[in-house]
Structures are given as structure tokens and as C-alpha cells.
PyMOL Python script that loads the backbone (N, CA, C, O; Angstrom):
from pymol import cmd

cmd.read_pdbstr("""\
ATOM      1  N   MET A   1       0.815  -1.194   0.000  1.00  0.00           N
ATOM      2  CA  MET A   1       0.000   0.000   0.000  1.00  0.00           C
ATOM      3  C   MET A   1       0.861   1.261   0.000  1.00  0.00           C
ATOM      4  O   MET A   1       0.440   2.286  -0.536  1.00  0.00           O
ATOM      5  N   THR A   2       2.032   1.210   0.577  1.00  0.00           N
ATOM      6  CA  THR A   2       2.852   2.415   0.654  1.00  0.00           C
ATOM      7  C   THR A   2       3.426   2.797  -0.709  1.00  0.00           C
ATOM      8  O   THR A   2       3.489   3.980  -1.044  1.00  0.00           O
ATOM      9  N   PHE A   3       3.843   1.812  -1.492  1.00  0.00           N
ATOM     10  CA  PHE A   3       4.352   2.110  -2.828  1.00  0.00           C
ATOM     11  C   PHE A   3       3.236   2.680  -3.695  1.00  0.00           C
ATOM     12  O   PHE A   3       3.483   3.496  -4.583  1.00  0.00           O
ATOM     13  N   PHE A   4       2.019   2.247  -3.433  1.00  0.00           N
ATOM     14  CA  PHE A   4       0.859   2.743  -4.167  1.00  0.00           C
ATOM     15  C   PHE A   4       0.709   4.254  -4.005  1.00  0.00           C
ATOM     16  O   PHE A   4       0.380   4.948  -4.967  1.00  0.00           O
ATOM     17  N   HIS A   5       0.945   4.767  -2.804  1.00  0.00           N
ATOM     18  CA  HIS A   5       0.836   6.208  -2.560  1.00  0.00           C
ATOM     19  C   HIS A   5       1.867   6.976  -3.383  1.00  0.00           C
ATOM     20  O   HIS A   5       1.557   8.027  -3.944  1.00  0.00           O
ATOM     21  N   VAL A   6       3.068   6.466  -3.455  1.00  0.00           N
ATOM     22  CA  VAL A   6       4.126   7.141  -4.216  1.00  0.00           C
ATOM     23  C   VAL A   6       3.777   7.172  -5.701  1.00  0.00           C
ATOM     24  O   VAL A   6       4.011   8.176  -6.373  1.00  0.00           O
ATOM     25  N   VAL A   7       3.225   6.087  -6.210  1.00  0.00           N
ATOM     26  CA  VAL A   7       2.848   6.024  -7.622  1.00  0.00           C
ATOM     27  C   VAL A   7       1.678   6.957  -7.914  1.00  0.00           C
ATOM     28  O   VAL A   7       1.678   7.652  -8.931  1.00  0.00           O
ATOM     29  N   VAL A   8       0.686   6.978  -7.036  1.00  0.00           N
ATOM     30  CA  VAL A   8      -0.478   7.844  -7.253  1.00  0.00           C
ATOM     31  C   VAL A   8      -0.065   9.313  -7.225  1.00  0.00           C
ATOM     32  O   VAL A   8      -0.481  10.088  -8.087  1.00  0.00           O
ATOM     33  N   VAL A   9       0.736   9.696  -6.258  1.00  0.00           N
ATOM     34  CA  VAL A   9       1.185  11.093  -6.200  1.00  0.00           C
ATOM     35  C   VAL A   9       2.061  11.402  -7.419  1.00  0.00           C
ATOM     36  O   VAL A   9       1.994  12.508  -7.956  1.00  0.00           O
ATOM     37  N   GLY A  10       2.867  10.457  -7.857  1.00  0.00           N
ATOM     38  CA  GLY A  10       3.671  10.651  -9.066  1.00  0.00           C
ATOM     39  C   GLY A  10       2.810  10.872 -10.300  1.00  0.00           C
ATOM     40  O   GLY A  10       3.132  11.700 -11.151  1.00  0.00           O
ATOM     41  N   ALA A  11       1.714  10.127 -10.392  1.00  0.00           N
ATOM     42  CA  ALA A  11       0.796  10.307 -11.518  1.00  0.00           C
ATOM     43  C   ALA A  11       0.104  11.670 -11.457  1.00  0.00           C
ATOM     44  O   ALA A  11      -0.105  12.312 -12.487  1.00  0.00           O
ATOM     45  N   ILE A  12      -0.245  12.102 -10.262  1.00  0.00           N
ATOM     46  CA  ILE A  12      -0.867  13.423 -10.104  1.00  0.00           C
ATOM     47  C   ILE A  12       0.111  14.523 -10.497  1.00  0.00           C
ATOM     48  O   ILE A  12      -0.260  15.476 -11.182  1.00  0.00           O
ATOM     49  N   ILE A  13       1.364  14.386 -10.062  1.00  0.00           N
ATOM     50  CA  ILE A  13       2.389  15.379 -10.421  1.00  0.00           C
ATOM     51  C   ILE A  13       2.632  15.373 -11.929  1.00  0.00           C
ATOM     52  O   ILE A  13       2.822  16.432 -12.527  1.00  0.00           O
ATOM     53  N   ALA A  14       2.627  14.193 -12.547  1.00  0.00           N
ATOM     54  CA  ALA A  14       2.812  14.115 -13.997  1.00  0.00           C
ATOM     55  C   ALA A  14       1.661  14.802 -14.732  1.00  0.00           C
ATOM     56  O   ALA A  14       1.878  15.465 -15.746  1.00  0.00           O
ATOM     57  N   ALA A  15       0.445  14.645 -14.224  1.00  0.00           N
ATOM     58  CA  ALA A  15      -0.707  15.314 -14.839  1.00  0.00           C
ATOM     59  C   ALA A  15      -0.597  16.832 -14.692  1.00  0.00           C
ATOM     60  O   ALA A  15      -0.882  17.577 -15.630  1.00  0.00           O
ATOM     61  N   ILE A  16      -0.186  17.278 -13.519  1.00  0.00           N
ATOM     62  CA  ILE A  16      -0.009  18.723 -13.306  1.00  0.00           C
ATOM     63  C   ILE A  16       1.097  19.254 -14.215  1.00  0.00           C
ATOM     64  O   ILE A  16       0.983  20.357 -14.749  1.00  0.00           O
ATOM     65  N   ALA A  17       2.166  18.476 -14.393  1.00  0.00           N
ATOM     66  CA  ALA A  17       3.257  18.895 -15.276  1.00  0.00           C
ATOM     67  C   ALA A  17       2.786  18.979 -16.729  1.00  0.00           C
ATOM     68  O   ALA A  17       3.186  19.884 -17.461  1.00  0.00           O
ATOM     69  N   ALA A  18       1.942  18.042 -17.142  1.00  0.00           N
ATOM     70  CA  ALA A  18       1.412  18.088 -18.512  1.00  0.00           C
ATOM     71  C   ALA A  18       0.536  19.326 -18.711  1.00  0.00           C
ATOM     72  O   ALA A  18       0.589  19.971 -19.758  1.00  0.00           O
ATOM     73  N   VAL A  19      -0.259  19.646 -17.708  1.00  0.00           N
ATOM     74  CA  VAL A  19      -1.094  20.848 -17.795  1.00  0.00           C
ATOM     75  C   VAL A  19      -0.203  22.091 -17.839  1.00  0.00           C
ATOM     76  O   VAL A  19      -0.445  23.006 -18.626  1.00  0.00           O
ATOM     77  N   ALA A  20       0.819  22.119 -17.000  1.00  0.00           N
ATOM     78  CA  ALA A  20       1.730  23.273 -16.988  1.00  0.00           C
ATOM     79  C   ALA A  20       2.448  23.416 -18.329  1.00  0.00           C
ATOM     80  O   ALA A  20       2.717  24.534 -18.769  1.00  0.00           O
ATOM     81  N   TRP A  21       2.756  22.310 -18.972  1.00  0.00           N
ATOM     82  CA  TRP A  21       3.426  22.346 -20.269  1.00  0.00           C
ATOM     83  C   TRP A  21       2.554  23.049 -21.315  1.00  0.00           C
ATOM     84  O   TRP A  21       3.047  23.841 -22.118  1.00  0.00           O
ATOM     85  N   PHE A  22       1.253  22.745 -21.292  1.00  0.00           N
ATOM     86  CA  PHE A  22       0.364  23.276 -22.323  1.00  0.00           C
ATOM     87  C   PHE A  22      -0.199  24.658 -22.009  1.00  0.00           C
ATOM     88  O   PHE A  22      -0.621  25.360 -22.928  1.00  0.00           O
ATOM     89  N   ILE A  23      -0.221  25.071 -20.745  1.00  0.00           N
ATOM     90  CA  ILE A  23      -0.818  26.377 -20.443  1.00  0.00           C
ATOM     91  C   ILE A  23       0.203  27.503 -20.346  1.00  0.00           C
ATOM     92  O   ILE A  23      -0.170  28.651 -20.101  1.00  0.00           O
ATOM     93  N   THR A  24       1.478  27.197 -20.531  1.00  0.00           N
ATOM     94  CA  THR A  24       2.462  28.283 -20.489  1.00  0.00           C
ATOM     95  C   THR A  24       2.221  29.212 -21.676  1.00  0.00           C
ATOM     96  O   THR A  24       2.011  28.753 -22.798  1.00  0.00           O
ATOM     97  N   PRO A  25       2.251  30.507 -21.426  1.00  0.00           N
ATOM     98  CA  PRO A  25       1.967  31.453 -22.506  1.00  0.00           C
ATOM     99  C   PRO A  25       3.094  31.476 -23.543  1.00  0.00           C
ATOM    100  O   PRO A  25       4.272  31.326 -23.222  1.00  0.00           O
ATOM    101  N   LYS A  26       2.689  31.667 -24.773  1.00  0.00           N
ATOM    102  CA  LYS A  26       3.683  31.770 -25.845  1.00  0.00           C
ATOM    103  C   LYS A  26       4.427  33.085 -25.708  1.00  0.00           C
ATOM    104  O   LYS A  26       3.875  34.094 -25.268  1.00  0.00           O
ATOM    105  N   GLY A  27       5.672  33.047 -26.089  1.00  0.00           N
ATOM    106  CA  GLY A  27       6.450  34.273 -26.016  1.00  0.00           C
ATOM    107  C   GLY A  27       7.929  33.981 -25.911  1.00  0.00           C
ATOM    108  O   GLY A  27       8.392  32.861 -26.130  1.00  0.00           O
ATOM    109  N   LYS A  28       8.644  35.018 -25.571  1.00  0.00           N
ATOM    110  CA  LYS A  28      10.095  34.955 -25.531  1.00  0.00           C
ATOM    111  C   LYS A  28      10.601  34.022 -24.424  1.00  0.00           C
ATOM    112  O   LYS A  28      11.618  33.351 -24.597  1.00  0.00           O
ATOM    113  N   ASN A  29       9.897  33.980 -23.293  1.00  0.00           N
ATOM    114  CA  ASN A  29      10.348  33.205 -22.139  1.00  0.00           C
ATOM    115  C   ASN A  29       9.580  31.900 -21.935  1.00  0.00           C
ATOM    116  O   ASN A  29       9.547  31.381 -20.820  1.00  0.00           O
ATOM    117  N   GLN A  30       8.970  31.368 -22.974  1.00  0.00           N
ATOM    118  CA  GLN A  30       8.168  30.157 -22.838  1.00  0.00           C
ATOM    119  C   GLN A  30       9.018  28.975 -22.369  1.00  0.00           C
ATOM    120  O   GLN A  30       8.591  28.208 -21.506  1.00  0.00           O
ATOM    121  N   THR A  31      10.193  28.830 -22.920  1.00  0.00           N
ATOM    122  CA  THR A  31      11.064  27.723 -22.527  1.00  0.00           C
ATOM    123  C   THR A  31      11.495  27.855 -21.073  1.00  0.00           C
ATOM    124  O   THR A  31      11.534  26.866 -20.341  1.00  0.00           O
ATOM    125  N   LEU A  32      11.813  29.059 -20.659  1.00  0.00           N
ATOM    126  CA  LEU A  32      12.206  29.290 -19.271  1.00  0.00           C
ATOM    127  C   LEU A  32      11.065  28.981 -18.313  1.00  0.00           C
ATOM    128  O   LEU A  32      11.280  28.354 -17.275  1.00  0.00           O
ATOM    129  N   LEU A  33       9.864  29.411 -18.648  1.00  0.00           N
ATOM    130  CA  LEU A  33       8.712  29.153 -17.785  1.00  0.00           C
ATOM    131  C   LEU A  33       8.396  27.661 -17.701  1.00  0.00           C
ATOM    132  O   LEU A  33       8.112  27.143 -16.621  1.00  0.00           O
ATOM    133  N   ARG A  34       8.446  26.972 -18.839  1.00  0.00           N
ATOM    134  CA  ARG A  34       8.198  25.524 -18.829  1.00  0.00           C
ATOM    135  C   ARG A  34       9.239  24.793 -18.002  1.00  0.00           C
ATOM    136  O   ARG A  34       8.901  23.925 -17.198  1.00  0.00           O
ATOM    137  N   THR A  35      10.486  25.137 -18.193  1.00  0.00           N
ATOM    138  CA  THR A  35      11.563  24.479 -17.459  1.00  0.00           C
ATOM    139  C   THR A  35      11.432  24.739 -15.961  1.00  0.00           C
ATOM    140  O   THR A  35      11.617  23.831 -15.150  1.00  0.00           O
ATOM    141  N   SER A  36      11.120  25.956 -15.606  1.00  0.00           N
ATOM    142  CA  SER A  36      10.967  26.293 -14.185  1.00  0.00           C
ATOM    143  C   SER A  36       9.808  25.535 -13.553  1.00  0.00           C
ATOM    144  O   SER A  36       9.939  25.017 -12.444  1.00  0.00           O
ATOM    145  N   ALA A  37       8.688  25.465 -14.239  1.00  0.00           N
ATOM    146  CA  ALA A  37       7.526  24.753 -13.704  1.00  0.00           C
ATOM    147  C   ALA A  37       7.801  23.266 -13.559  1.00  0.00           C
ATOM    148  O   ALA A  37       7.488  22.673 -12.527  1.00  0.00           O
ATOM    149  N   LEU A  38       8.383  22.661 -14.584  1.00  0.00           N
ATOM    150  CA  LEU A  38       8.640  21.219 -14.542  1.00  0.00           C
ATOM    151  C   LEU A  38       9.722  20.859 -13.522  1.00  0.00           C
ATOM    152  O   LEU A  38       9.607  19.848 -12.829  1.00  0.00           O
ATOM    153  N   MET A  39      10.755  21.667 -13.428  1.00  0.00           N
ATOM    154  CA  MET A  39      11.805  21.405 -12.441  1.00  0.00           C
ATOM    155  C   MET A  39      11.292  21.583 -11.013  1.00  0.00           C
ATOM    156  O   MET A  39      11.667  20.825 -10.118  1.00  0.00           O
ATOM    157  N   THR A  40      10.444  22.575 -10.800  1.00  0.00           N
ATOM    158  CA  THR A  40       9.868  22.782  -9.470  1.00  0.00           C
ATOM    159  C   THR A  40       9.012  21.595  -9.066  1.00  0.00           C
ATOM    160  O   THR A  40       9.139  21.092  -7.950  1.00  0.00           O
ATOM    161  N   LEU A  41       8.145  21.142  -9.958  1.00  0.00           N
ATOM    162  CA  LEU A  41       7.297  19.988  -9.659  1.00  0.00           C
ATOM    163  C   LEU A  41       8.128  18.730  -9.422  1.00  0.00           C
ATOM    164  O   LEU A  41       7.843  17.961  -8.505  1.00  0.00           O
ATOM    165  N   THR A  42       9.140  18.523 -10.236  1.00  0.00           N
ATOM    166  CA  THR A  42       9.983  17.338 -10.091  1.00  0.00           C
ATOM    167  C   THR A  42      10.748  17.345  -8.778  1.00  0.00           C
ATOM    168  O   THR A  42      10.792  16.332  -8.080  1.00  0.00           O
ATOM    169  N   CYS A  43      11.343  18.462  -8.440  1.00  0.00           N
ATOM    170  CA  CYS A  43      12.120  18.548  -7.196  1.00  0.00           C
ATOM    171  C   CYS A  43      11.237  18.409  -5.962  1.00  0.00           C
ATOM    172  O   CYS A  43      11.614  17.742  -4.999  1.00  0.00           O
ATOM    173  N   CYS A  44      10.072  19.032  -5.989  1.00  0.00           N
ATOM    174  CA  CYS A  44       9.158  18.903  -4.848  1.00  0.00           C
ATOM    175  C   CYS A  44       8.681  17.463  -4.697  1.00  0.00           C
ATOM    176  O   CYS A  44       8.594  16.956  -3.578  1.00  0.00           O
ATOM    177  N   TYR A  45       8.367  16.792  -5.817  1.00  0.00           N
ATOM    178  CA  TYR A  45       7.940  15.397  -5.748  1.00  0.00           C
ATOM    179  C   TYR A  45       9.057  14.509  -5.218  1.00  0.00           C
ATOM    180  O   TYR A  45       8.812  13.661  -4.359  1.00  0.00           O
ATOM    181  N   LEU A  46      10.266  14.686  -5.708  1.00  0.00           N
ATOM    182  CA  LEU A  46      11.375  13.860  -5.243  1.00  0.00           C
ATOM    183  C   LEU A  46      11.656  14.063  -3.762  1.00  0.00           C
ATOM    184  O   LEU A  46      11.930  13.102  -3.044  1.00  0.00           O
ATOM    185  N   MET A  47      11.591  15.300  -3.305  1.00  0.00           N
ATOM    186  CA  MET A  47      11.806  15.581  -1.882  1.00  0.00           C
ATOM    187  C   MET A  47      10.738  14.908  -1.040  1.00  0.00           C
ATOM    188  O   MET A  47      11.046  14.310  -0.009  1.00  0.00           O
ATOM    189  N   TRP A  48       9.489  14.998  -1.467  1.00  0.00           N
ATOM    190  CA  TRP A  48       8.400  14.351  -0.737  1.00  0.00           C
ATOM    191  C   TRP A  48       8.570  12.836  -0.743  1.00  0.00           C
ATOM    192  O   TRP A  48       8.448  12.199   0.303  1.00  0.00           O
ATOM    193  N   ALA A  49       8.852  12.248  -1.911  1.00  0.00           N
ATOM    194  CA  ALA A  49       8.943  10.793  -2.028  1.00  0.00           C
ATOM    195  C   ALA A  49      10.099  10.241  -1.196  1.00  0.00           C
ATOM    196  O   ALA A  49       9.936   9.217  -0.532  1.00  0.00           O
ATOM    197  N   ILE A  50      11.247  10.887  -1.218  1.00  0.00           N
ATOM    198  CA  ILE A  50      12.396  10.421  -0.445  1.00  0.00           C
ATOM    199  C   ILE A  50      12.108  10.511   1.044  1.00  0.00           C
ATOM    200  O   ILE A  50      12.428   9.589   1.794  1.00  0.00           O
ATOM    201  N   THR A  51      11.509  11.613   1.478  1.00  0.00           N
ATOM    202  CA  THR A  51      11.176  11.759   2.891  1.00  0.00           C
ATOM    203  C   THR A  51      10.133  10.737   3.313  1.00  0.00           C
ATOM    204  O   THR A  51      10.253  10.140   4.382  1.00  0.00           O
ATOM    205  N   TYR A  52       9.123  10.528   2.502  1.00  0.00           N
ATOM    206  CA  TYR A  52       8.053   9.576   2.809  1.00  0.00           C
ATOM    207  C   TYR A  52       8.600   8.155   2.891  1.00  0.00           C
ATOM    208  O   TYR A  52       8.297   7.428   3.836  1.00  0.00           O
ATOM    209  N   LEU A  53       9.392   7.762   1.922  1.00  0.00           N
ATOM    210  CA  LEU A  53       9.922   6.402   1.908  1.00  0.00           C
ATOM    211  C   LEU A  53      10.961   6.180   3.001  1.00  0.00           C
ATOM    212  O   LEU A  53      11.080   5.066   3.510  1.00  0.00           O
ATOM    213  N   ALA A  54      11.710   7.206   3.370  1.00  0.00           N
ATOM    214  CA  ALA A  54      12.700   7.067   4.442  1.00  0.00           C
ATOM    215  C   ALA A  54      12.028   6.839   5.786  1.00  0.00           C
ATOM    216  O   ALA A  54      12.593   6.171   6.652  1.00  0.00           O
ATOM    217  N   GLN A  55      10.851   7.376   5.971  1.00  0.00           N
ATOM    218  CA  GLN A  55      10.145   7.177   7.230  1.00  0.00           C
ATOM    219  C   GLN A  55       9.528   5.793   7.331  1.00  0.00           C
ATOM    220  O   GLN A  55       9.222   5.339   8.433  1.00  0.00           O
ATOM    221  N   LEU A  56       9.340   5.116   6.216  1.00  0.00           N
ATOM    222  CA  LEU A  56       8.741   3.790   6.241  1.00  0.00           C
ATOM    223  C   LEU A  56       9.719   2.722   6.728  1.00  0.00           C
ATOM    224  O   LEU A  56       9.312   1.748   7.361  1.00  0.00           O
ATOM    225  N   ASN A  57      10.990   2.901   6.436  1.00  0.00           N
ATOM    226  CA  ASN A  57      12.002   1.927   6.828  1.00  0.00           C
ATOM    227  C   ASN A  57      13.210   2.684   7.387  1.00  0.00           C
ATOM    228  O   ASN A  57      14.196   2.881   6.677  1.00  0.00           O
ATOM    229  N   PRO A  58      13.144   3.106   8.645  1.00  0.00           N
ATOM    230  CA  PRO A  58      14.243   3.914   9.197  1.00  0.00           C
ATOM    231  C   PRO A  58      15.521   3.087   9.358  1.00  0.00           C
ATOM    232  O   PRO A  58      15.469   1.878   9.584  1.00  0.00           O
ATOM    233  N   LEU A  59      16.667   3.761   9.236  1.00  0.00           N
ATOM    234  CA  LEU A  59      17.946   3.086   9.391  1.00  0.00           C
ATOM    235  C   LEU A  59      18.216   2.716  10.845  1.00  0.00           C
ATOM    236  O   LEU A  59      18.798   1.669  11.127  1.00  0.00           O
ATOM    237  N   ILE A  60      17.795   3.573  11.761  1.00  0.00           N
ATOM    238  CA  ILE A  60      17.982   3.331  13.188  1.00  0.00           C
ATOM    239  C   ILE A  60      16.616   3.041  13.784  1.00  0.00           C
ATOM    240  O   ILE A  60      15.711   3.874  13.732  1.00  0.00           O
ATOM    241  N   THR A  61      16.479   1.844  14.353  1.00  0.00           N
ATOM    242  CA  THR A  61      15.202   1.459  14.935  1.00  0.00           C
ATOM    243  C   THR A  61      15.002   2.172  16.262  1.00  0.00           C
ATOM    244  O   THR A  61      15.892   2.147  17.113  1.00  0.00           O
ATOM    245  N   PRO A  62      13.865   2.798  16.453  1.00  0.00           N
ATOM    246  CA  PRO A  62      13.628   3.466  17.732  1.00  0.00           C
ATOM    247  C   PRO A  62      13.547   2.451  18.878  1.00  0.00           C
ATOM    248  O   PRO A  62      12.993   1.364  18.711  1.00  0.00           O
ATOM    249  N   ARG A  63      14.099   2.809  20.038  1.00  0.00           N
ATOM    250  CA  ARG A  63      14.057   1.935  21.218  1.00  0.00           C
ATOM    251  C   ARG A  63      13.299   2.632  22.328  1.00  0.00           C
ATOM    252  O   ARG A  63      13.393   3.847  22.504  1.00  0.00           O
ATOM    253  N   ARG A  64      12.561   1.854  23.059  1.00  0.00           N
ATOM    254  CA  ARG A  64      11.841   2.404  24.204  1.00  0.00           C
ATOM    255  C   ARG A  64      12.792   2.571  25.366  1.00  0.00           C
ATOM    256  O   ARG A  64      13.580   1.672  25.659  1.00  0.00           O
ATOM    257  N   SER A  65      12.731   3.694  26.022  1.00  0.00           N
ATOM    258  CA  SER A  65      13.645   3.970  27.126  1.00  0.00           C
ATOM    259  C   SER A  65      13.042   3.562  28.471  1.00  0.00           C
ATOM    260  O   SER A  65      13.742   3.571  29.484  1.00  0.00           O
ATOM    261  N   ASP A  66      11.770   3.207  28.498  1.00  0.00           N
ATOM    262  CA  ASP A  66      11.158   2.868  29.786  1.00  0.00           C
ATOM    263  C   ASP A  66      11.238   1.371  30.106  1.00  0.00           C
ATOM    264  O   ASP A  66      10.648   0.929  31.091  1.00  0.00           O
ATOM    265  N   LEU A  67      11.944   0.594  29.305  1.00  0.00           N
ATOM    266  CA  LEU A  67      12.110  -0.829  29.571  1.00  0.00           C
ATOM    267  C   LEU A  67      13.402  -1.095  30.320  1.00  0.00           C
ATOM    268  O   LEU A  67      14.347  -0.308  30.255  1.00  0.00           O
ATOM    269  N   ARG A  68      13.433  -2.208  31.029  1.00  0.00           N
ATOM    270  CA  ARG A  68      14.670  -2.590  31.721  1.00  0.00           C
ATOM    271  C   ARG A  68      15.719  -3.054  30.710  1.00  0.00           C
ATOM    272  O   ARG A  68      15.385  -3.421  29.584  1.00  0.00           O
ATOM    273  N   ALA A  69      16.955  -3.033  31.109  1.00  0.00           N
ATOM    274  CA  ALA A  69      18.078  -3.312  30.204  1.00  0.00           C
ATOM    275  C   ALA A  69      18.033  -4.733  29.659  1.00  0.00           C
ATOM    276  O   ALA A  69      18.454  -4.951  28.523  1.00  0.00           O
ATOM    277  N   GLU A  70      17.540  -5.709  30.419  1.00  0.00           N
ATOM    278  CA  GLU A  70      17.567  -7.094  29.937  1.00  0.00           C
ATOM    279  C   GLU A  70      16.524  -7.362  28.855  1.00  0.00           C
ATOM    280  O   GLU A  70      16.546  -8.419  28.224  1.00  0.00           O
ATOM    281  N   TYR A  71      15.620  -6.425  28.638  1.00  0.00           N
ATOM    282  CA  TYR A  71      14.635  -6.621  27.582  1.00  0.00           C
ATOM    283  C   TYR A  71      15.084  -5.886  26.399  1.00  0.00           C
ATOM    284  O   TYR A  71      14.410  -5.901  25.370  1.00  0.00           O
TER     285      TYR A  71
END
""", "prot")
cmd.dss("prot")
cmd.show_as("cartoon", "prot")
cmd.util.cbc("prot")
cmd.orient("prot")
């Protein structure tokens, strides 16, 4: 189920990127605007996905401090 969330959000971001590609106004800075929009969406998605997936399988397992040492 967790991988499903990453794929669904990725599909939503891809749809938003496609819309941003087609609604950028024509003109001198069209390439700059498209690149900025697509790079912003990509970087935000990657940051979210890496943070989300890192929390699912942490490198250091949390330990309870209220237990006795032999447990």
C-alpha cells in the first residue's frame, strides 16, 4: 500500500506537469517558464517521495527507554 501512494502522487504530479506544459503562454520566455515549472514539480515530488519512503524503513530502529536493560 505504501508504494501505491508514491505512484499515485507521481501520476498526479505528472498530470499537473502536462497541464503546466500546455498552459504556459507563448512568447520569448516560454522555454524558461516551462523548465521552471517542470523542475519545481519534479524537485518537490522527489523531496516528498524520499522523505516519505525514508520514514517507512528507518535506518535506526527506535528503542523504548522505559524498559529494563535485559529486555
